[in-house]
C-alpha positions as a Markdown table, in Angstrom:
| # | Residue | x | y | z |
|---|---|---|---|---|
| 1 | Met | 115.1 | 121.2 | 141.2 |
| 2 | Arg | 113.3 | 118.6 | 139.1 |
| 3 | Ser | 115.2 | 117.0 | 136.4 |
| 4 | Gly | 113.9 | 115.4 | 133.1 |
| 5 | Ala | 111.2 | 117.3 | 131.4 |
| 6 | Met | 111.4 | 120.6 | 133.4 |
| 7 | Gly | 115.2 | 120.6 | 133.0 |
| 8 | Arg | 114.7 | 120.2 | 129.3 |
| 9 | Ala | 112.1 | 123.0 | 129.2 |
| 10 | Val | 114.6 | 125.4 | 130.9 |
| 11 | Ala | 117.2 | 124.4 | 128.4 |
| 12 | Val | 114.7 | 125.0 | 125.6 |
| 13 | Ile | 113.9 | 128.4 | 126.9 |
| 14 | Ala | 117.6 | 129.2 | 127.2 |
| 15 | Gly | 118.2 | 128.0 | 123.6 |
| 16 | Val | 115.3 | 129.9 | 122.2 |
| 17 | Leu | 116.4 | 133.1 | 123.8 |
| 18 | Ala | 119.7 | 132.6 | 122.2 |
| 19 | Leu | 118.5 | 131.8 | 118.7 |
| 20 | Asp | 119.8 | 133.8 | 115.8 |
| 21 | Gly | 119.0 | 133.7 | 112.1 |
| 22 | Pro | 120.3 | 135.2 | 109.0 |
| 23 | Ala | 120.0 | 139.0 | 109.2 |
| 24 | Leu | 117.8 | 140.7 | 106.6 |
| 25 | Ala | 117.4 | 144.5 | 106.3 |
| 26 | Asp | 114.0 | 144.5 | 108.1 |
| 27 | Glu | 114.3 | 141.3 | 110.0 |
| 28 | Ala | 113.8 | 141.7 | 113.8 |
| 29 | Ser | 116.6 | 140.8 | 116.0 |
| 30 | Leu | 116.3 | 138.7 | 119.0 |
| 31 | Pro | 116.6 | 140.1 | 122.5 |
| 32 | Glu | 119.6 | 139.2 | 124.8 |
| 33 | Arg | 119.0 | 139.2 | 128.5 |
| 34 | Lys | 120.9 | 141.6 | 130.6 |
| 35 | Ala | 123.8 | 140.2 | 132.4 |
| 36 | Gly | 123.1 | 139.4 | 136.0 |
| 37 | Leu | 120.8 | 137.3 | 138.2 |
| 38 | Trp | 117.3 | 136.5 | 136.9 |
| 39 | Glu | 114.4 | 134.8 | 138.5 |
| 40 | Leu | 112.7 | 132.5 | 136.0 |
| 41 | His | 109.3 | 130.9 | 136.6 |
| 42 | Thr | 108.7 | 128.3 | 133.9 |
| 43 | Val | 105.4 | 126.4 | 133.3 |
| 44 | Met | 105.4 | 123.5 | 130.9 |
| 45 | Asp | 102.4 | 121.5 | 129.8 |
| 46 | Glu | 102.6 | 118.4 | 127.4 |
| 47 | Gly | 99.0 | 117.5 | 127.7 |
| 48 | Leu | 99.1 | 115.9 | 131.2 |
| 49 | Gly | 98.7 | 119.1 | 133.2 |
| 50 | Pro | 101.1 | 121.9 | 133.8 |
| 51 | Lys | 104.4 | 121.5 | 135.6 |
| 52 | Asp | 106.1 | 124.5 | 136.9 |
| 53 | Gln | 109.5 | 125.4 | 138.2 |
| 54 | Thr | 111.1 | 128.6 | 139.6 |
| 55 | Leu | 114.8 | 129.1 | 139.6 |
| 56 | Lys | 117.5 | 131.7 | 139.7 |
| 57 | Met | 119.9 | 131.9 | 136.8 |
| 58 | Cys | 123.2 | 133.9 | 136.3 |
| 59 | Val | 123.4 | 135.3 | 132.8 |
| 60 | Asp | 126.8 | 136.3 | 131.6 |
| 61 | Ala | 126.8 | 138.9 | 128.8 |
| 62 | Glu | 129.6 | 137.3 | 126.7 |
| 63 | Met | 128.2 | 133.8 | 127.2 |
| 64 | Glu | 124.8 | 135.0 | 126.2 |
| 65 | His | 126.1 | 136.7 | 123.0 |
| 66 | Asn | 128.3 | 133.7 | 122.1 |
| 67 | Thr | 125.4 | 131.3 | 122.6 |
| 68 | Val | 123.3 | 133.5 | 120.1 |
| 69 | Lys | 126.1 | 133.3 | 117.5 |
| 70 | Ala | 126.7 | 129.5 | 117.9 |
| 71 | Ser | 123.1 | 128.6 | 117.8 |
| 72 | Ser | 122.6 | 130.3 | 114.4 |
| 73 | Val | 124.7 | 127.7 | 112.8 |
| 74 | Glu | 122.7 | 124.8 | 114.4 |
| 75 | His | 119.4 | 126.3 | 113.2 |
| 76 | Ala | 120.8 | 127.1 | 109.7 |
| 77 | Asn | 121.7 | 123.4 | 109.5 |
| 78 | Gln | 118.6 | 121.9 | 111.1 |
| 79 | Cys | 115.7 | 124.1 | 110.1 |
| 80 | Thr | 113.8 | 124.3 | 106.9 |
| 81 | Lys | 112.0 | 127.4 | 108.3 |
| 82 | Tyr | 113.4 | 130.0 | 110.6 |
| 83 | Glu | 111.7 | 133.4 | 110.7 |
| 84 | Val | 112.3 | 136.1 | 113.2 |
| 85 | Lys | 109.8 | 139.0 | 113.0 |
| 86 | Arg | 108.2 | 141.8 | 115.0 |
| 87 | Glu | 104.4 | 141.7 | 115.7 |
| 88 | Gly | 103.5 | 144.9 | 117.5 |
| 89 | Glu | 105.5 | 144.6 | 120.8 |
| 90 | Lys | 106.4 | 141.0 | 120.4 |
| 91 | Thr | 109.3 | 139.3 | 118.8 |
| 92 | Val | 108.1 | 136.2 | 117.1 |
| 93 | Val | 110.1 | 133.1 | 116.0 |
| 94 | Asp | 108.5 | 130.5 | 113.7 |
| 95 | Met | 110.6 | 127.4 | 113.1 |
| 96 | Ser | 110.3 | 124.1 | 111.5 |
| 97 | Cys | 113.4 | 121.9 | 112.3 |
| 98 | Gln | 114.7 | 118.3 | 112.1 |
| 99 | Phe | 116.7 | 117.1 | 115.1 |
| 100 | Ala | 117.7 | 113.5 | 114.5 |
| 101 | Ser | 114.5 | 111.4 | 114.0 |
| 102 | Arg | 112.4 | 114.2 | 115.5 |
| 103 | His | 110.6 | 117.1 | 113.7 |
| 104 | Val | 109.9 | 120.2 | 115.7 |
| 105 | Lys | 107.5 | 122.9 | 114.7 |
| 106 | Ser | 107.3 | 125.9 | 117.0 |
| 107 | Arg | 106.1 | 129.4 | 117.5 |
| 108 | Thr | 107.7 | 131.5 | 120.2 |
| 109 | Glu | 106.5 | 134.9 | 121.2 |
| 110 | Met | 108.8 | 137.2 | 123.4 |
| 111 | Thr | 107.8 | 140.4 | 125.1 |
| 112 | Gly | 109.5 | 142.6 | 127.7 |
| 113 | Asp | 112.6 | 144.7 | 127.7 |
| 114 | Phe | 114.9 | 141.8 | 128.6 |
| 115 | Lys | 116.7 | 144.3 | 130.9 |
| 116 | Ser | 114.2 | 144.1 | 133.9 |
| 117 | Ala | 111.5 | 141.6 | 132.8 |
| 118 | Leu | 110.7 | 139.1 | 130.1 |
| 119 | Leu | 107.9 | 136.9 | 128.9 |
| 120 | Val | 108.4 | 133.9 | 126.6 |
| 121 | Lys | 105.7 | 131.8 | 125.3 |
| 122 | Ile | 106.4 | 128.7 | 123.1 |
| 123 | Asp | 103.8 | 126.4 | 121.4 |
| 124 | Ser | 105.4 | 123.5 | 119.7 |
| 125 | Thr | 104.7 | 120.0 | 118.3 |
| 126 | Thr | 107.5 | 117.3 | 118.3 |
| 127 | Ser | 106.8 | 114.4 | 116.1 |
| 128 | Gly | 108.8 | 111.3 | 115.1 |
| 129 | Asp | 109.6 | 107.8 | 115.9 |
| 130 | His | 110.0 | 106.4 | 119.4 |
| 131 | Asn | 110.6 | 102.7 | 119.8 |
| 132 | Gly | 109.1 | 101.9 | 116.4 |
| 133 | Gln | 106.0 | 104.0 | 117.0 |
| 134 | Thr | 105.1 | 107.4 | 115.6 |
| 135 | Val | 104.5 | 110.0 | 118.4 |
| 136 | Ala | 103.5 | 113.6 | 118.4 |
| 137 | Val | 103.7 | 115.8 | 121.5 |
| 138 | Lys | 102.2 | 119.2 | 121.8 |
| 139 | Arg | 103.9 | 121.3 | 124.4 |
| 140 | Thr | 103.4 | 124.8 | 125.7 |
| 141 | Ile | 106.0 | 126.6 | 127.7 |
| 142 | Thr | 105.6 | 129.9 | 129.4 |
| 143 | Gln | 108.5 | 131.6 | 131.2 |
| 144 | Ile | 108.3 | 134.9 | 133.2 |
| 145 | Gly | 111.7 | 136.4 | 134.1 |
| 146 | Lys | 112.5 | 139.1 | 136.6 |
| 147 | Tyr | 115.9 | 140.7 | 136.8 |
| 148 | Leu | 117.2 | 140.6 | 140.4 |
| 149 | Gly | 120.4 | 142.5 | 139.9 |
| 150 | Glu | 124.0 | 142.5 | 138.6 |
| 151 | Ser | 125.5 | 140.2 | 141.3 |
| 152 | Cys | 125.0 | 136.5 | 140.8 |
| 153 | Gly | 126.2 | 135.6 | 144.2 |
| 154 | Glu | 127.7 | 132.1 | 144.2 |
| 155 | Leu | 126.2 | 131.2 | 140.8 |
| 156 | Val | 128.6 | 131.4 | 137.7 |
| 157 | Gly | 127.4 | 132.5 | 134.3 |
| 158 | Gly | 125.1 | 130.0 | 132.7 |
| 159 | Glu | 124.3 | 128.3 | 136.1 |
| 160 | Ala | 120.7 | 128.1 | 137.5 |
| 161 | Met | 119.7 | 127.1 | 141.0 |
| 162 | Gly | 116.4 | 125.6 | 141.9 |
| 163 | Ser | 114.4 | 126.4 | 145.1 |
| 164 | Asp | 115.8 | 123.2 | 146.7 |
| 165 | Gly | 119.4 | 124.5 | 146.2 |
| 166 | Ser | 120.3 | 122.1 | 143.4 |
| 167 | Arg | 122.3 | 123.6 | 140.5 |
| 168 | Val | 122.5 | 122.9 | 136.8 |
| 169 | Met | 124.4 | 124.5 | 133.8 |
| 170 | Val | 121.7 | 125.6 | 131.3 |
| 171 | Gln | 123.7 | 127.8 | 128.9 |
């Protein structure tokens, strides 16, 4: 499995799927993936051409739920805008957040039942200071997920395995 940018992309997707915000009467809730083994195909493009990765990830129901709860605190502290809403069949998250010296503005669209399949699309811009220079990176991430079954085999909850057999904890 590639490390670096793609590993961060997988972590971003895992974090986005686990986002939670303040509940309002008519605010959409975010989907939680069904517990078990998922095949996830992720494509990320930061302007230099798409990079893709396919991996298998074990989702643990309790861990997924706890991650949702814990991330709500982070986003409440870091984001000036955090909106979750339904647009037709999509769950949409619009965010504007500050993480250290970086500002991240993103729109995430999620479709699927999250029990057998999912599709997540993220369009984001990260801007800030890097080694004394202002930088802005536009990023698109698309993830297609397919549920493979209840048993994760040798993987533990939150662990992902790349096609080369390497493993990483992403949740």
